[in-house]
N, C-alpha and C positions, 0 to 999 in steps of 0.2 A: 327457852326454845318459845317460838311464837306460833299462834295458831292461825296467823295471816300469811298467805303466800303471796309474794311480789314477782308477778312477770309481764313480759312486754313491755316494759316502762323505755323511753326513748328521751336523751337528753340531747338537744339538736340546737345547734351556733348559740352556745352559753359561754359569757365572758365575763370575767370579772377578779376582785381581791378578795384573797379567804381569810378570814379572821384568824384561821388557825393554819399551822404548816401542813395539815392533812388537808388538802382542797377537797378530794375526793374519796368519799368514804361508803362502802357497802359494808354492813355488819349485819348479815343474815343468818337465820337460824339453820341448825345442821337439820332439823325436822324438817322444814320447809325453807329450802334454799332459794335464793334469787335467781331466775331463770330470764334469757331472752333481754337482757338490760342492752341498750345500744348507746353507745357515746359518740355522736357525730359533731365535727368540730366544737369541742370544748375547750377554752383556755382560760384557765385559774391558775392566779399567781400569790404568792406569798410575798408581801414587802422584805421581808428580813432573811429568809433563805429558800433554797429552792424547794417548791410545793412537792408535796407527796401524793400517793393516794394508797389506800389500804383497802381490801378486798377479803372479806371471810364468808364463804359459801356461795359465792357470788359468781354467774357465769354470764358471758355475753360477748358483744362485738365492740371493736372501736373503728372508726373510718375517719378520714381526713386528719385534721391536725388536732390532737389531743395533746394537753398539756395540763396536768402531769401527766407524764405516761400511764397508760391504763395498767391496772391489775386484773382486769378480767379475764377470766379464763375460758 
């Protein structure tokens, strides 16, 4: 568990190629979950297979085109 709390971070107009299939990963602490994460127009690809997103203890919103599909709740 982390003593650092992440909140209010915005990723906007981000595009590119991921080095791994999991292109979006928010692995946050159960004690200090990530909150108010915003994904706006994010387009990340993986060359060999469809890119994925993984979220643990992360909450936020996505707007516009977000690829891979957002896992934020």
